[in-house]
C-alpha positions in Angstrom: -22.0 27.9 19.3 -21.4 30.3 16.4 -18.7 32.3 18.1 -16.8 32.6 21.3 -14.6 35.1 23.2 -11.0 35.4 21.8 -9.7 34.7 25.3 -10.9 31.1 24.8 -8.1 30.7 22.3 -5.5 31.7 24.8 -6.6 29.5 27.7 -3.8 27.5 29.3 -0.9 29.4 27.8 2.1 28.5 30.0 4.7 30.9 28.7 4.2 34.7 28.6 5.5 36.6 25.6 8.0 38.6 27.7 9.4 35.6 29.4 10.0 33.9 26.1 11.4 37.1 24.5 14.2 37.3 27.1 15.4 33.8 26.5 18.8 33.0 24.9 18.8 31.2 21.5 21.3 28.3 21.7 19.0 26.1 19.7 20.0 28.0 16.5 23.7 27.0 16.9 23.1 23.4 15.7 21.5 24.5 12.4 23.2 24.7 9.0 22.8 28.0 7.1 19.8 26.9 5.1 18.0 25.5 8.1 18.7 28.7 10.0 17.3 30.8 7.2 14.1 28.8 7.2 13.8 29.2 11.0 14.5 32.9 11.1 12.3 33.9 8.1 9.2 34.2 10.2 7.0 36.7 8.3 5.1 35.8 5.2 4.8 32.5 3.3 7.8 30.2 3.5 8.3 26.9 1.6 10.9 24.7 3.2 11.8 22.4 0.4 13.4 19.6 2.4 15.1 16.7 0.6 15.3 13.2 2.1 17.5 13.1 5.2 18.1 16.9 5.4 16.8 17.4 8.9 13.4 18.9 8.1 11.8 17.9 11.5 14.7 19.6 13.3 14.2 22.8 11.3 10.4 22.7 11.7 10.5 22.2 15.5 13.2 24.8 15.9 11.0 27.3 14.0 8.2 26.7 16.5 10.6 27.3 19.4 11.9 30.4 17.7 8.4 31.8 17.3 7.7 31.2 21.0 11.1 32.2 22.3 11.1 35.6 20.5 7.6 36.4 21.6 6.1 36.4 18.1 3.4 34.1 19.3 2.1 32.4 22.4 1.9 28.6 22.3 -1.8 28.5 21.4 -1.4 31.0 18.6 0.6 28.6 16.6 -1.2 26.1 14.4 1.1 23.1 13.5 -0.4 20.3 11.6 1.0 16.8 10.8 -0.3 13.6 9.2 0.2 11.2 12.1 -0.2 11.2 15.8 3.4 9.9 16.1 4.7 12.9 14.2 2.7 15.3 16.4 4.0 13.7 19.6 7.6 13.8 18.3 7.2 17.5 17.4 5.8 18.4 20.8 8.6 16.4 22.6 11.3 18.1 20.5 9.9 21.6 21.1 9.9 20.9 24.9 13.5 19.6 24.8 14.7 22.7 22.9 12.8 25.1 25.2 14.2 23.2 28.2 10.8 22.7 29.8 7.6 20.8 29.1 5.4 22.5 26.6 1.8 23.0 27.7 -0.9 25.0 26.2 -0.3 24.0 22.5 -3.8 22.8 21.7 -3.4 23.4 18.0 -0.4 21.0 17.4 -1.8 17.8 16.0 -3.1 16.0 12.9 -5.5 17.5 10.4 -8.3 15.4 11.8 -7.6 16.0 15.4 -7.6 19.7 15.0 -10.7 19.7 12.8 -12.6 17.7 15.4 -12.0 20.5 17.9 -13.1 23.2 15.4 -16.2 21.2 14.3 -17.4 20.6 17.9 -17.3 24.4 18.4 -19.5 25.1 15.4 -21.4 21.8 14.7 -24.8 23.4 14.5 -23.7 25.3 11.4 -23.8 22.0 9.5 -27.2 20.9 8.5 -29.5 19.8 5.7 -30.8 22.7 3.6 -34.5 23.3 3.8 -34.9 21.3 7.0 -34.3 21.8 10.7 -31.8 19.0 10.8 -28.4 20.1 12.1 -25.3 18.5 13.7 -24.9 18.7 17.5 -21.6 19.2 19.2 -21.6 15.7 20.7 -21.6 14.0 17.3 -20.2 10.5 16.9 -17.3 9.8 14.5 -18.1 6.6 12.5 -15.3 4.1 11.9 -15.0 2.3 8.6 -17.2 -0.7 9.6 -20.0 1.6 10.7 -19.7 3.6 7.5 -20.0 0.5 5.4 -22.9 -0.8 7.4 -24.8 2.5 6.8 -24.0 2.5 3.1 -25.1 -1.1 2.7 -28.5 -0.1 4.2 -28.9 2.7 1.7 -27.8 0.4 -1.2 -30.3 -2.3 -0.3 -33.0 0.3 0.2 -32.3 1.5 -3.4 -32.7 -2.0 -4.7 -29.2 -2.2 -6.0 -27.4 -5.6 -6.3 -24.7 -5.4 -3.6 -22.7 -8.2 -5.3 -22.4 -6.3 -8.6 -22.1 -2.9 -7.0 -20.5 -3.4 -3.5 -21.1 -0.8 -0.9 -17.3 -0.7 -0.4 -17.0 0.7 -3.9 -19.5 3.5 -3.1 -17.5 4.3 0.1 -14.4 4.7 -2.0 -16.2 7.1 -4.4 -17.6 9.2 -1.6 -14.2 9.3 0.2 -12.7 10.6 -3.1 -15.3 13.3 -3.4 -14.8 14.4 0.2 -11.0 14.5 -0.3 -11.8 16.9 -3.2 -14.0 19.0 -0.8 -17.1 18.3 -2.8 -20.4 18.4 -0.9 -23.4 16.6 -2.7 -24.4 19.7 -4.5 -20.9 20.4 -5.8 -20.1 17.0 -7.4 -19.3 17.8 -11.0 -21.5 16.3 -13.7 -18.6 14.4 -15.1 -18.2 12.5 -11.8 -21.9 11.8 -11.2 -21.8 8.7 -13.4 -19.9 6.8 -10.8 -21.4 3.7 -9.2 -23.7 3.0 -12.2 -24.9 6.6 -12.2 -26.3 6.4 -8.7 -23.4 7.6 -6.5 -24.6 11.3 -6.5 -28.1 10.5 -5.2 -26.7 8.0 -2.6 -24.1 10.5 -1.4 -26.9 13.0 -0.7 -28.9 10.4 1.1 -25.8 9.3 3.1 -25.0 12.8 4.2 -28.6 13.3 5.3 -28.6 10.0 7.2 -25.4 11.0 9.0 -26.9 14.2 10.2 -30.0 12.3 11.4 -27.7 10.0 13.4 -25.7 13.0 14.7 -22.6 11.4 13.2 -19.8 12.2 10.8 -17.2 10.1 9.1 -13.5 10.9 8.8 -13.9 12.7 5.5 -16.5 15.0 7.0 -14.1 16.4 9.6 -12.3 18.4 7.0 -15.2 18.8 4.6 -17.5 20.3 7.2 -14.9 22.8 8.6 -14.0 23.9 5.0 -17.7 24.4 4.4 -18.1 26.5 7.6 -15.1 28.7 6.6 -16.4 29.2 3.1 -19.9 30.2 4.2 -19.2 32.1 7.5 -16.7 34.8 6.9 -16.8 36.0 10.5 -15.8 32.7 11.9 -13.0 32.3 9.4 -11.7 35.8 10.3 -11.6 34.8 14.0 -9.4 31.9 13.3 -7.2 33.9 10.9 -6.6 36.3 13.8 -6.0 33.6 16.4 -3.7 31.4 14.4 -0.9 34.0 13.9 1.5 31.4 12.5 0.7 28.2 10.6 3.2 25.4 10.0 2.5 22.3 7.9 4.5 19.1 7.8 4.7 16.8 4.7 2.8 19.4 2.6 3.3 17.3 -0.6 0.9 14.7 0.9 -2.1 17.1 1.3 -5.3 16.5 -0.6 -7.6 19.2 -2.0 -9.7 19.5 1.2 -6.6 20.0 3.4 -5.2 22.4 0.8 -8.3 24.6 0.8 -8.5 24.5 4.6 -4.9 25.8 4.9 -5.3 28.4 2.3 -8.5 29.8 3.9 -6.8 30.0 7.3 -3.7 31.7 5.9 -5.6 34.0 3.7 -5.2 37.0 6.0 -1.7 37.3 7.4 -0.2 34.6 5.1 2.3 33.6 7.8 2.3 30.0 6.6 5.4 27.7 6.5 5.0 24.5 4.6 7.6 21.8 4.8 7.8 19.1 2.2 9.5 17.5 -0.8 7.8 17.2 -4.1 10.1 14.3 -5.0 8.6 12.3 -2.1 4.9 12.7 -3.1 3.9 9.0 -3.3 0.3 8.9 -2.1 -1.6 10.1 -5.2 -3.6 6.9 -5.0 -5.2 8.1 -1.8 -5.9 11.6 -2.8 -2.6 13.5 -2.3 -2.0 16.2 -4.8 1.7 16.9 -5.6 0.4 20.0 -7.4 -0.3 21.6 -4.1 3.4 22.0 -3.3 4.3 22.8 -6.9 1.8 25.7 -6.9 3.0 27.2 -3.6 4.7 30.3 -5.1 1.6 31.0 -7.2 -0.7 30.6 -4.3 1.4 32.8 -2.1 3.2 35.5 -4.3 6.5 36.7 -2.8 7.0 33.4 -0.9 10.4 32.6 0.4 11.6 29.2 -0.9 14.4 27.7 1.2 16.0 24.5 -0.1 17.4 22.1 2.5 19.9 20.1 0.4 22.6 19.0 2.9 21.8 15.3 3.6 22.8 13.8 6.9 21.8 10.2 6.1 23.3 8.7 3.0 26.6 8.4 1.1 27.4 10.5 -2.0 27.0 7.5 -4.3 23.5 6.7 -2.9 22.5 10.4 -3.2 23.8 10.6 -6.8 21.9 7.4 -7.8 18.7 8.8 -6.3 19.2 12.2 -8.0 19.9 10.4 -11.4 16.5 8.6 -11.2 14.4 11.5 -10.0 15.8 13.8 -12.7 13.6 11.9 -15.1 10.5 13.7 -13.7 9.2 16.9 -15.3 7.9 19.9 -13.4 10.0 19.4 -10.3 10.8 22.4 -8.0 14.4 21.1 -8.2 17.2 20.5 -5.7 20.5 18.7 -5.5 21.2 16.6 -2.4 24.8 16.6 -1.2 26.7 15.4 1.9 29.9 15.9 3.7 30.1 12.1 4.3 32.8 10.0 2.7 32.1 8.3 -0.6 31.4 4.8 0.7 30.1 2.0 -1.5 28.5 2.4 -4.9 24.9 1.3 -5.3 25.0 -2.4 -6.2 22.9 -3.8 -9.1 22.4 -7.5 -9.6 20.1 -9.5 -11.8 18.8 -13.0 -11.0 17.2 -15.8 -13.0 14.0 -15.7 -11.0 12.3 -14.4 -7.9 13.2 -17.5 -5.8 16.9 -17.1 -6.7 16.6 -13.4 -5.8 15.3 -14.3 -2.3 18.0 -16.9 -1.8 20.8 -14.5 -2.8 19.5 -11.7 -0.5 19.2 -14.2 2.4 22.9 -15.3 1.9 24.0 -11.7 1.5 22.3 -10.7 4.8 24.1 -13.5 6.6 27.4 -12.5 5.0 26.9 -8.8 6.0 26.1 -10.0 9.6 29.6 -11.6 9.7 31.2 -8.6 7.9 32.7 -10.9 5.2 31.8 -8.5 2.3 34.5 -6.0 3.2 32.2 -3.8 5.2 31.7 -3.5 8.9 29.4 -6.2 10.4 25.7 -5.2 10.3 23.1 -6.4 12.8 19.7 -7.6 11.4 18.0 -4.5 12.8 20.3 -2.5 10.4 18.9 -4.1 7.3 15.6 -3.8 5.4 14.0 -5.2 2.3 11.7 -2.8 0.6 9.3 -4.2 -2.0 6.9 -2.5 -4.4 4.0 -5.0 -3.8 3.1 -6.9 -0.7 2.9 -10.2 -2.6 6.7 -10.0 -3.1 7.2 -10.6 0.6 6.1 -14.3 0.3 9.4 -15.5 -1.3 11.5 -13.7 1.4 9.3 -15.0 4.3 9.5 -18.6 3.1 13.3 -18.3 2.5 14.1 -16.8 5.8 12.1 -19.4 7.6 14.0 -22.1 5.8 17.4 -20.7 6.8 16.3 -19.6 10.3 16.7 -15.8 9.7 14.5 -13.7 12.0 12.4 -11.1 10.3 9.5 -8.7 10.9 6.9 -7.2 8.6 6.4 -3.5 9.1 3.3 -1.6 8.1 0.9 -4.5 7.6 0.4 -8.2 8.3 2.8 -10.9 7.2 1.9 -12.6 4.0 0.2 -15.6 5.5 -1.7 -13.4 8.0 -3.5 -11.4 5.3 -7.3 -11.8 5.2 -7.5 -13.2 1.7 -4.6 -15.7 2.3 -6.3 -16.9 5.6 -9.6 -17.3 3.7 -7.9 -19.3 0.9 -6.0 -21.6 3.3 -9.3 -22.2 5.2 -10.8 -23.6 2.0 -7.7 -25.8 1.6 -7.9 -27.0 5.2 -11.6 -27.9 4.7 -10.6 -30.0 1.7 -7.6 -31.8 3.4 -9.3 -32.0 6.8 -13.1 -32.0 6.7 -13.2 -32.1 10.6 -11.6 -28.6 10.8 -14.5 -26.7 12.3 -12.7 -23.4 12.6 -11.8 -23.4 8.9 -15.4 -24.2 7.9 -16.7 -21.4 10.1 -14.4 -19.0 8.3 -15.5 -19.9 4.8 -19.1 -21.0 5.1 -20.4 -17.4 4.4 -17.3 -16.1 2.5 -18.2 -15.1 -0.2 -21.7 -14.2 1.0 -24.1 -17.2 0.7 -27.0 -16.0 2.8 -25.7 -18.0 5.8 -25.8 -15.5 8.7 -25.4 -16.1 12.4 -28.7 -17.9 12.9 -28.0 -20.4 10.1 -24.5 -21.0 11.5 -25.9 -21.6 15.0 -28.3 -24.2 13.6 -25.3 -26.0 12.0 -23.4 -25.9 15.3 -26.4 -27.2 17.3 -26.9 -30.1 14.8 -23.2 -31.0 14.9 -23.1 -31.0 18.7 -26.3 -33.1 19.0 -25.0 -35.7 16.7 -21.3 -35.6 17.8 -20.0 -34.9 14.3 -17.8 -32.2 12.7 -19.5 -29.0 11.6 -19.4 -29.9 7.9 -21.3 -33.1 8.6 -23.6 -31.2 10.9 -24.4 -28.9 8.0 -25.2 -32.0 5.8 -27.6 -33.4 8.4 -29.3 -30.0 8.8 -30.0 -29.9 5.1 -31.3 -33.5 5.1 -33.7 -32.7 7.9 -34.9 -29.6 6.1 -33.7 -27.5 9.0 -32.6 -24.8 6.6 -34.5 -23.5 3.5 -34.4 -20.8 0.9 -31.3 -19.3 -0.8 -29.0 -20.2 2.2 -29.9 -23.9 1.9 -29.2 -23.9 -1.8 -25.9 -22.2 -1.5 -24.8 -24.4 1.4 -25.6 -27.5 -0.6 -23.4 -26.1 -3.5 -20.6 -25.5 -1.0 -20.8 -28.9 0.6 -20.9 -30.6 -2.8 -17.9 -28.6 -3.8 -15.9 -29.6 -0.7 -16.7 -33.3 -1.3 -15.7 -33.1 -5.0 -12.4 -31.2 -4.2 -11.7 -33.8 -1.5 -12.0 -36.6 -4.1 -9.8 -34.6 -6.5 -7.1 -34.2 -3.8 -6.6 -38.0 -4.1 -6.6 -38.0 -7.9 -2.9 -38.2 -9.0 -3.8 -36.9 -12.5 -4.6 -33.5 -11.0 -1.8 -31.5 -9.4 -2.3 -29.8 -6.0 -1.6 -26.5 -7.8 -4.4 -27.0 -10.3 -6.7 -28.2 -7.5 -6.0 -24.9 -5.5 -6.9 -22.9 -8.6 -10.1 -24.9 -9.0 -11.1 -24.5 -5.4 -10.6 -20.7 -5.5 -12.4 -20.4 -8.8 -15.4 -22.7 -8.2 -16.0 -21.5 -4.6 -16.5 -18.0 -6.0 -13.7 -16.6 -3.8 -11.6 -15.3 -6.7 -14.7 -13.8 -8.4 -15.6 -12.0 -5.1 -12.4 -10.0 -5.3 -12.7 -9.6 -9.1 -16.0 -7.9 -8.5 -14.7 -5.8 -5.6 -14.0 -2.3 -6.9 -12.0 -1.0 -3.9 -8.3 0.0 -4.3 -7.2 -3.0 -2.2 -8.9 -5.6 -4.4 -6.2 -5.9 -7.1 -3.5 -6.4 -4.5 -5.5 -9.1 -2.9 -5.9 -10.9 -6.2 -2.1 -10.6 -6.7 -1.6 -12.2 -3.3 -3.8 -15.1 -4.2 -1.8 -15.7 -7.3 1.4 -15.6 -5.2 -0.2 -18.1 -2.8 -0.8 -20.6 -5.7 2.8 -20.0 -6.8 4.0 -20.9 -3.4 2.5 -24.4 -3.8 5.1 -25.3 -6.5 7.6 -26.1 -3.8 5.5 -28.8 -2.1 4.1 -32.2 -3.0 0.6 -31.6 -1.8 -1.7 -29.2 0.0 -1.1 -30.9 3.4 2.6 -30.3 3.2 2.1 -26.7 2.3 -0.3 -26.1 5.2 2.2 -27.6 7.6 4.8 -25.3 6.2 2.5 -22.3 6.8 1.9 -23.4 10.4 5.6 -23.2 11.0 5.8 -19.7 9.5 3.0 -18.5 11.7 4.8 -19.9 14.7 8.0 -18.1 13.7 6.8 -14.8 15.2 6.3 -16.2 18.7 9.8 -15.2 19.6 9.5 -11.4 19.9 13.0 -10.7 21.3 16.2 -10.3 19.3 17.2 -8.6 16.1 15.2 -9.0 12.9 15.4 -8.0 9.3 12.7 -5.6 8.4 10.4 -6.3 5.4 8.0 -3.7 4.2 6.6 -2.0 1.2 8.2 1.1 -0.2 5.1 3.2 0.9 5.5 2.0 4.4 9.2 2.8 4.4 8.7 6.6 3.9 10.3 8.4 6.9 12.5 5.5 7.9 16.2 4.8 7.3 18.5 1.8 7.6 22.3 1.3 7.2 21.6 -1.4 4.5 18.7 -1.5 2.2 17.7 -4.2 -0.4 15.4 -3.1 -3.3 14.2 -6.3 -5.1 11.9 -6.7 -8.0 13.0 -3.7 -10.2 11.2 -5.0 -13.3 8.9 -3.2 -15.7 5.3 -4.1 -14.8 6.2 -4.8 -11.2 8.2 -1.5 -10.6 7.0 0.7 -12.1 3.7 -0.9 -11.5 1.7 -1.8 -14.6 -1.5 -1.0 -12.9 -0.3 2.5 -12.0 0.9 3.1 -15.5 -2.3 1.9 -17.0 -4.6 3.9 -14.7 -2.6 7.2 -14.6 -0.3 7.2 -17.6 2.7 9.6 -17.3 1.4 10.9 -14.0 1.5 7.3 -12.7 5.1 6.7 -14.0 6.3 9.9 -12.3 4.8 8.8 -9.0 6.4 5.4 -9.4 9.7 7.2 -10.0 9.3 9.2 -6.8 8.7 5.9 -5.1 12.1 4.7 -6.4 13.7 7.9 -5.1 12.2 7.3 -1.7 13.5 3.7 -1.7 17.1 4.6 -2.6 17.2 7.4 -0.1 16.2 5.1 2.8 19.8 3.6 2.7 22.5 5.1 4.8 25.6 3.1 3.7 24.7 0.2 1.4 21.9 0.1 -1.3 21.4 -3.0 -3.4 18.9 -3.0 -6.3 18.0 -6.4 -7.8 15.7 -7.7 -10.6 14.8 -11.1 -12.0 14.7 -12.2 -15.6 11.7 -14.5 -15.0 8.8 -14.7 -12.6 6.1 -17.3 -12.3 2.7 -15.8 -12.3 -0.3 -18.1 -11.6 1.5 -21.1 -13.0 3.0 -19.4 -16.0 6.6 -18.4 -16.5 6.9 -14.8 -17.7 10.1 -13.2 -18.8 10.5 -9.6 -17.6 12.6 -6.6 -18.6 14.6 -4.7 -16.0 12.9 -1.6 -14.8 13.2 1.6 -16.8 14.5 3.2 -13.6 17.6 1.0 -13.8 18.5 2.7 -17.1 18.3 6.0 -15.2 21.0 5.1 -12.6 24.2 7.1 -13.3 26.9 4.6 -14.3 29.7 6.2 -12.2 27.8 5.5 -9.0 26.7 1.9 -9.7 28.6 -1.5 -9.3 27.1 -4.0 -11.7 27.3 -7.5 -10.2 25.3 -9.4 -12.9 27.4 -12.2 -14.5 28.0 -11.9 -18.3 25.5 -13.4 -20.6 22.7 -13.5 -18.1 20.5 -11.4 -20.4 22.3 -12.1 -23.6 24.1 -8.7 -23.3 21.3 -7.1 -25.3 19.3 -5.5 -22.5 19.0 -5.1 -18.8 21.9 -4.6 -16.5 24.5 -6.2 -18.8 23.5 -3.9 -21.6 22.4 -0.7 -20.1 25.6 1.3 -20.8 24.2 2.6 -24.0 21.2 4.2 -22.4 23.3 5.6 -19.6 25.8 7.1 -22.0 28.7 4.8 -21.0 30.8 2.5 -23.1 29.7 -1.1 -23.5 33.2 -2.5 -22.9 33.4 -0.8 -19.6 30.3 -2.5 -18.4 31.5 -5.8 -19.7 34.8 -5.4 -17.9 33.2 -4.6 -14.6 30.8 -7.5 -15.1 33.8 -9.8 -15.6 35.2 -8.7 -12.3 32.0 -9.3 -10.5 33.0 -12.9 -9.7 34.6 -11.7 -6.5 31.2 -12.6 -5.0 31.7 -16.2 -3.9 28.4 -17.0 -2.1 26.9 -20.4 -2.9 24.0 -18.7 -4.7 26.4 -16.6 -6.8 28.3 -19.7 -7.8 25.1 -21.5 -8.7 24.0 -18.6 -10.8 27.3 -18.4 -12.7 27.4 -22.1 -13.3 23.9 -21.9 -14.9 24.5 -18.7 -16.9 25.8 -20.6 -19.9 23.5 -23.6 -20.1 20.0 -22.4 -19.2 17.8 -20.2 -21.4 16.0 -17.3 -19.8 12.6 -18.5 -21.1 12.6 -21.6 -18.9 14.5 -21.1 -15.7 14.2 -24.5 -14.2 12.4 -27.8 -14.8 9.0 -27.9 -13.2 6.4 -30.6 -13.0 3.8 -27.9 -12.2 1.1 -27.3 -14.9 1.7 -24.3 -17.1 -1.0 -22.3 -18.8 -0.7 -23.3 -22.5 -1.6 -20.1 -24.4 -1.3 -22.0 -27.7 -3.7 -24.6 -26.6 -6.1 -21.9 -25.3 -6.0 -20.1 -28.7 -6.6 -23.4 -30.5 -10.2 -23.5 -29.3 -12.8 -21.9 -31.6 -16.2 -20.3 -31.0 -18.9 -23.0 -31.5 -16.8 -25.9 -30.4 -18.3 -28.4 -28.0 -16.4 -29.1 -24.8 -16.8 -31.0 -21.5 -16.1 -29.6 -17.9 -15.9 -31.9 -14.9 -18.3 -29.8 -12.8 -20.5 -28.1 -15.4 -20.8 -30.8 -18.0 -21.2 -30.3 -21.7 -21.3 -26.9 -23.4 -20.5 -24.8 -26.4 -17.8 -22.1 -26.6 -19.4 -18.7 -27.2 -16.3 -16.4 -26.5 -12.5 -16.5 -26.3 -10.4 -14.2 -24.0 -6.7 -15.4 -23.7 -6.7 -18.6 -21.8 -10.3 -18.0 -20.6 -13.2 -19.5 -22.4 -16.8 -18.3 -22.2 -19.0 -21.4 -22.4 -22.8 -21.8 -22.6 -23.2 -25.0 -20.7 -26.3 -27.2 -21.4 -27.4 -27.3 -17.7 -25.2 -24.8 -15.8 -25.7 -21.6 -18.0 -23.0 -19.4 -19.4 -19.7 -19.3 -17.4 -16.1 -18.3 -17.9 -13.5 -21.1 -17.2 -9.8 -21.6 -17.8 -9.1 -23.5 -21.0 -7.1 -26.3 -19.4 -10.1 -27.3 -17.3 -12.1 -28.4 -20.3 -11.7 -31.4 -22.7 -13.1 -32.6 -25.9 -16.4 -34.6 -25.5 -14.6 -37.4 -27.3 -12.1 -37.7 -24.4 -14.8 -38.2 -21.7 -14.7 -41.8 -20.4 -18.0 -43.8 -20.3 
C-alpha cells in the first residue's frame, strides 16, 4: 500500500502522554553533568560524542526514558536504531528497568535492517523495474548470502564469463559496496562501472531485475529500496517525518552512506535527531562505514548541540593517557580528552620478544602468574583476561601454547584457528596423503577447488568403493579404470589421484621436509591458487592463515605428528565449563572490556596492517590508529603491549620493526620491560625515547631495572640477549627461502621440475619463477622446487 492512516503508527502504545508526564524523574540522579545535558537537550540535533567507557548506553537509554516520561513522545513515536539485535534488546531492557515497567509498543526500536523490513513491506509495490509491470510484493523473500551467490553465479554463467577468473563472490562484493553507497543500477558512477572486468554495471542491472522477478531482496536492498522510496515519494517521507518525532542513533560513526541518507531524510523536517558515537572508534571502513558521517554532523545539522562525554568509568589514568597519546596522531578529529576519578594504577607495560613463539610463551607464563597474584597485583581469573590480535592468523601461536601448558581458552567472534574453513581444507589434503583410507577427508577435498566433480560423480565413487570394499580414493581409481566417469571431471580426478599418490611417495622421502611437502601439496593441488584468484575481502586473510599453518609444522617431525596435535587441540573445547582466557581480533573486541588485556604483534606491517596501508594510504593508517585506541581502551586495570623482532613467514625469517604506534605512546605512562641490547639500542622499545621526547638514559635506566621479572621465559630471553643476533633467532632445520638463490636464476635458463619436467625460465618475480615447460605449458613455481638439468639422476 502507498499510504496508511496515521493511527496505524500509534497502535499498541502502552503509556499515555499524561501518565508519563506526571512521573518523577529519579533516573536523572545517576547521571554526570554531561550525560544529563545530553539527556535533557531534547529539541533539535544533538551529537553525543561519547568516548570509550563513558556510559553512552546509559545516556542513550535515559534519553529515551526522558522523552517518554515527560510526554514529549509516545513509545512508537520514537525511532531508535542500533547495529545489532543484542544492542537493541539491551536498550529495550534498560528502558523498561528505568521506567519501572515492561516497555510495550516500541516497534521502531531495532536494527537498521529490522526497521527497514517493516517499512519496505508497507510500500513494496513502489519498487519495480522501470518500463515494465514488474514490482515487488509485500510478502517478498530476503535472500541469505548463499542464495545471493547462487543467483549471481547463474547470471555470470549466462553471460559466458569464466567463474574461476572472475568469481561470483567478487561480483557480490562489488554490488554490496554499491548498495552501501545507495547506488541503484542507473546511479553507478562511470568511474566505478569498470569493476568486474567492465561488466559489473550490466550484471548489477540484471541481478536487480531477477530479484524483482523472484519477489526477493538481499540485505543491501532493505536500506536501498527504502531510501529510493523516500527520495521519489515525498508524501510518504513526510508521513514518517511526522510520525517519528524523535530519532536516536547508536554507533553513528559506523554508518555507511545508505544509512546516513536514510537518517538525514527522516530527520529533514523537525531535525530532532540525537546521534551517539565516537569518531575515534570508527574501525569498520573496510565494510563501508564512513567516519566522515560523524565528522560532518555539525555541517549537516547547523546549530547542533555537541555534548562530549569524557568521564571514563572503565580504565585507569595511565591507560587513558596512553590511548589518548596514540589517537592524537590522527588529523581531523572532533577532539575530546578522556579522564577518570579512578586511582592511577599500573602504567601500560611494553615488552619486546625475539620472535612470535617467545611472545606466546611469555604471555602464557604471565597469565598464570597473574592468576596467582605473584606480579604484585590482585589475583585475576582467566575470565578477566583477553588477548586481542590484529589478524586472526596470530591466534595459532597462542592456541598451540595454551594447549601445551593446559591453559583453557576461548575464541570470540569467529572459529578457532584450526576450525577455519581453509585450515580444515588444507588439513584434509594432508590427511589424504598420510592416510589414503580417510574417506571423510577425501570427500572434503575432491571438488575443492572446483574440478567438475559434483554430487552425481561423488555418488558414483562411493558406490564403486562400497561394491569393491575399498576406501573412497581406491574406489575413484576403479571408477576411472572402468570408464565410469568421463569428460573434464574424469581428467581432473585423475590429476588429483596422481597428485595424492606422488605426495604420498614424497612423504617417505627423507630428502624432502614435511614443511616443503605441505607447500607442494597446497600449490600443486590448486588450493593456494584458488584463494589467490578469489577477490573477496576475506581471501587475503585466508592466505595468511595458510602461511601460518605451514609455519606451525616447524615444531613437528612429520605431518602425522602435526595432525595428531591438531586433533588434541580440537578436543580441547569439549570442556565447556570453567573460566577461560578470551582470544579475539581487535575488531571483535569493540564494545567489550576486561580487567587485563594483552595486545601482541605491534609491529609495522602487522599492526598497522601493510595491506590496509597499501590499499588506503593515510586513511588506512588512521583507521589502524583508531583500532589501536580501541584495543588499549578495552583494558580496565592492566594493559600489556608486546612486539617481536622476528617472525617466520612461510618458511622465511623476517626481521620486523616495532609499530609506529609504539613511538606515539607517552613515556610517562609506559613501563618498558624489554631487556637492554635486544634491539641494539638503535630502534624499537629500547630506543624510542628520542621519538617520544624523552632522554635516552632514562629509558636505559628503566630497562636495566626491568629484570624484576623472573619468569622462566624472561630469564631465557635475558640469557640469550647477548649471544644471539636478531637476524636468526634460533637454529632451525626447516627449509628457508633463499632469495639469493632465487635471484641467481636468469631468463632463458633451462631447469627441471619433479612434476612438470624440463622447461625454460621466461620470467622472474622474487623467489617465483615463470617457466615455459616443454609438456606442461607455462607455470609459476617457487625457485627451490627446480634444479639444473645436470643434477637430474638417470
